[in-house]
MARPA-166296 format. One record per residue (C-alpha): residue in three letters; x, y negated, z. Coordinates in steps of 0.5 Angstrom, whole numbers, plus 500, padded with zeros to 3 digits. Example, Ala and Ser with C-alpha at 12.3 -4.5 7.8 and 13.67 -1.06 7.14 Angstrom:
2
Ala525509516Ser527502514
END
This chain:
582
Met500500501Lys502493499Ile501488505Val502481506Val504478512Ala503470511Asn503464515Ser498458514Val496455508Gly502449507Val498443504Asp490442505Ser485439501Asn487432503Gly494433502Phe496433509His502438510Met502443516Val506443522His503450525Val504453531Pro498456533Ser500458540Arg501451542Trp497446537Ser498445529Leu498438526Gly498435519Val502430517Lys502426511Asn507426505Phe511432505Thr516434511Asn521439511Cys520441519Gly518448520Tyr517452526Tyr519459525Pro511464526Trp514468531Gln509473532Leu508474524Ala515475524Tyr515480529Thr509484526Ser512483519Ser518487521Leu514492525Leu510494519Lys518495516Arg520499521Glu514503522Thr511505516Asp513506509His509501505Glu511495502Val511489507Lys512482504Phe513476508Met510469506Asp510462509Gly506457506Ala507451511Leu515452510Asn515452503Gly509447502Trp505451498Asp497448497Phe492454496Asp493454488Ala501455489Tyr500460495Phe495464491Lys499465485Gln504468490Leu498473493Glu496474485Ala503476483Leu503482488Gln495483489Pro496486497Asp492491500Trp492488506Leu493480508Ile495479515Met494471517Glu495467524Ser490461523Ser489455528Thr483450528Arg487445524Thr489451518Leu482454519Arg478452513Glu484452508Asp486460510Leu479462510Arg479459503Leu485463501Ala484470504Lys477470501Ala480468494Ala484474495Lys479479497Asp474476492Ala480477486Phe484484488Gly479487493Thr485486499Arg483487506Leu483481511Ile486481518Phe485475522Thr489473529Gly491466532Gln488461537His481459533Pro480466530Met481469537Ala477463539Asp471464534Pro472472532Lys464472530Thr465466525Val472469522Leu468476521Gln464474516Thr471472511Ala475477515Asp475484516Tyr478484522Val479480528Leu486481532Ile485478540Gly491478545Glu498480542Tyr497483536Glu503486533Phe501493535Ala494492534Ala496490527Leu500497526Asp495501528Leu491499524Ile495499518Gln496506520Gly489508519Lys488509526Ser480508528Pro478500529Ala474502535Ser479506538Ile485500538Pro485495545Gly485488541Val481490535Tyr475485536Pro470487539Asn474491544Asp478488550Arg485486548Gly490491549Glu495490555Leu501485554Ile506489550Asp513491552Ile517486548Asn524490548Arg520495544Leu520490538Pro526489532Phe529483531Pro524478527Glu523478520Asp529475517Asp529478509Asp524475505Val525469508Arg531465511Arg531464519Ile536458518Asp531455513Tyr526453519His528448523Glu525442528Pro528435527Asn530434534Cys535440534Arg541436534Tyr545441531Arg543446526Gln539451530Val535458528Gln529458533Met529465538Tyr525467543Ala529471549Ser522472553Arg514472553Gly510469556Cys508463562Pro506464570Arg502458569Arg495457567Cys495450564Asn487449562Phe490446555Cys495452553Ala492456547Ala497461549Ala496462556Thr488462555Leu487466548Tyr494470547Tyr495473554Asp489471559Glu493473565Leu499470568Asn506473566Trp513472564Arg517478560Pro524477560Arg528481554Gln534485556Val540480556Asp545485551Asn538485546Val539478546Val546476545Asp546482539Glu541478535Ile545472537Arg551475534Asn547478528Leu545471526Lys551467527Glu554473522Lys549472518Tyr549465517Pro556462518Glu553455518Met549456524Glu550451530Gly547454535Val540456538Phe533453540Phe529459545Asp523456543Glu518461547Glu513458553Val518458558His525460558Asn528459566Ile523462570Lys527467573Lys534465575Ser538471575Phe535472567Asn538465566Ile545466569Ala546473566Leu544470559Ala549465560Arg554470562Gly552474557Ile554468551Arg561466554Glu562474554Ala561474547Gly564469546Leu559465543Asp559459548Asn562455542Leu554454540His550450542Tyr543452546Glu537448548Ala531452551Met524450553Cys524450560Glu519448566Tyr523443571Ala519445577Ser523453576Leu530449573Asp535451579Glu542447579Glu546453579Ala543456573Leu543449570Glu551450570Glu552456568Met547454562Arg552448561Ala558452561Ala555457556Gly554451551Tyr547449553Tyr546441551Lys539441552Val532443556Arg526441553Ile520440560Gly513439559Val512434565Glu505433562Thr502427566Gly505422572Ser498423575Asp497428581Gln489427579Val491429572Ala495435574Glu490438578Lys485438573Met489440567Thr491446572Leu498445572Gly499448579Lys506449581Lys509446575His508439576Asp512436583Leu514430581Asn519429587Lys523435584Leu523433577Lys526427579Thr531430583Ile533436577Leu533430571Asn538427576Phe542433576Cys542434569Lys544426568Glu550428572Ile552435569Asp551431561Met545436559Thr540432555Val533432557Tyr526432552Gly519431556Thr513433553Phe507428556Ser500428553Ile495423554Gly488424555Gly488430559Leu482433563Gly481428569Ser484422566Ser482414566Asn485409564Asp488407569Glu491415571Asp494414564Lys497409566Lys502412571Thr504417565Val506410561Asp509408568Leu513414568Ile515415561Tyr519407562Asp522408568Leu525415566Ala528412560Ser530406563Arg534410568Gly538415563Leu533421565Leu529422559Gln533422553Glu527425547Val520424548Gln514427546Val507424546Ser501428544Ile494427545Asn492433550Thr487436544Pro481441547Gln483447542Pro477452542Gly478458546Thr481454552Asp478453559Phe480445557Tyr475446551Asn470450555Ser470444560Cys469439555Val463442551Glu460444558Asn461436560Gly459434553Glu466430553Leu468432545Thr468426540Ser462427536Asp462430528Leu469431528Glu472436524Trp475442525Glu482439521Glu481433526Phe484438532Asp490436531Gly494433538Gly496428533Arg492423529His485424532Val482423540Ala478430541Val475427547Thr471421550Tyr470421558Pro466416562Gly469409562Tyr475412558Ser473412551Ser478415545Thr480409543Ala483407549Ile486414549Met489413542Glu492406545Asn494409551Arg499414547Gly502408543Lys504405550Ala507411552Leu511411546Ala512404547Ala515404554Phe520410552Asp522405547Gln523400551Gly526404557Lys530408552Ala534401548Glu534398555Phe539404558Asn543405551Ser544398549Lys551398551Ala553404549Phe551404542Leu553398541Arg560399544Thr560404539Ala557401533Gln562395534Lys567399531Ser564404527Phe561398523Glu567395520Gly567398514Ile560394513Pro562387510Glu560381513Asp554378510Ala553385506Arg545386503Val543392508Leu536395508Val534399514Leu529405513Arg525406519Ser527414520Ala527414527Arg525413534Pro524404534Trp529403539Phe534407535Val532403529Ser532396533Leu539398536Ala541399529Leu538393526Glu541389532Ala549391530Leu548389525Val546382526Ala551382532Phe557384529Arg557384522Asn554377520Val549381516Ala541379516Pro538386515Asp532388512Leu527393514Leu523398510Ala518401516Gln510404516Asp504399517Glu504402524Ile510400527Leu512394523Glu509389529His514392533Phe519389529Lys517382528Lys519381535Gln525382533Lys531376532Gly536375525Leu532380521Gly531379514Gln524381509Leu520386513Tyr517392507Ser510395509Tyr512402506Gly505405508Ala503411512Gly506418513Phe513420512Phe517417507Ser517421500Pro519421493Glu513422491Cys508417495Phe513411494Ser509406489Glu513403484Glu511396485Leu515397491Gln521400489Thr521395483Ile521389489Leu527393493Cys531395487Glu532387485Arg535386491His541389489Tyr542392496Asp550394498Ile548399503Leu542402505Met542405513Ile538411514Pro537412522Ala538419523Ala536423529Asn541429528Asn547430525His546435519Leu540430518Ala535436517Gly528434516Tyr531427511Lys532430505Asn526426503Val528420506Phe535421503Asp531422496Val527415497Ala534412499Lys537415492Gln531411488Leu533404491Lys540404488Ala544401493Lys552401492Ser553407498Ile548410503Val550410510Ala547415516Val547412523Phe546416529Pro544415536Glu551414540Gly552409534Asp557412529Ile556412522Lys557417516Thr557414509Leu552419505Leu553416497
END
């Protein structure tokens, strides 16, 4: 038999590109982005099927490749699979079902659906799909493909979910039909491969799809340390260009002894010359473990702070995860050992009000201005169907009316409205939270950045015509502009998205501010009129602020830059160093 294991459609019918993370939340972005999250559970399913069966198994990823419906269907048409397995989310469901139905109608393909939304609403999905898998689904998919009776397989709806699996029984995930190094998250400073050293979480945050839908019980399961180290070694041998690993599981650090053993295993294997970062719970971080991790090459921890409000934390059922005193203690220690901290926050969670979310805004500023928070993500807390948060909002009539499934994306829309706290106010507070980070970050980093930039910018001629692209966080772009004005006597022009231009109008010494429109920079969406105007400026230098050393996620920015025909294109990095690209 021919079996396709498939990630979501990459571009929806409205032209939005999918950043697909169904066990968290997915979103759509305007214009192409080559940001890609490795679909880990699908990837394990693919490699498991290849190991345990003799069928022809093919892994496809529309999100990675930017395939819309037509492009994806052509890929399926070439293979005409007997089975199609897809993991879908609320954001991608409509497009995924459309693709799957087309394959079913054309080739008689049998359809297996799983993921956040199919688990939440299996009856509706079964109007198209033949089977819906709930919970951890790798072995349930294998049993179906091997021809076992669906009625006897735990996890095949309407059966109860199966027991949590022994993750040490799994092979390494898919790395043949796709290249794992082609997936990247632009906030990874180095060229890192996404890996998973554990699975599960001992908390049940009410907004978390993984906790409520994939597991539905408190758990945390580490892999065997030797097996994790072997996978790192294999990846480095396959991809010599690989610079590190991003452990992107739910939480990497629940058991101190595991983190110490893994760090020592990495060092003993001679793999401590790589750069590691990991998703962590700050309340479980331990100073001894952090020191061992730092010695093994860990350079960044990502922590879910979520809120600065005790009231909101209680309503969001953060439990032991929320401890602001421990937060500040551990962040100060991370600063001492030079461990970068990436904090994730959300606005509009259950229990929120304007005053309570202001505490989160203030906390972000406080941490950034003291050099305790180097990177940030601020999301709109979105009640994904099937989560405890969603069920509470339905019960209390707090869902925003007339929302389409595509608008449950955590980035562009607010799905809730509370008494006295509107969806508009929630969106405004998200903007204030990001602005607070930029203000605090600029205040703390200003001296160090400008000190480095004063030397590194010496190659830029005084009075040069310079255009800066707004391709990174505003704090970073603002400091690059300030350095050009202060050290090179340049009045730089700026090309930025509409929503952020107002921020830069207050900055002194700038030349012209040009509006790009909305979305990521993309050659396909760059208006000819604006391109002509900028080309006629005859820039000497075009500057790209870049958040990572290897320019992952910046291909489209570079392509736009080349269209403007500047004499030179340079990248500037967060420390103030620059690199000539063209």
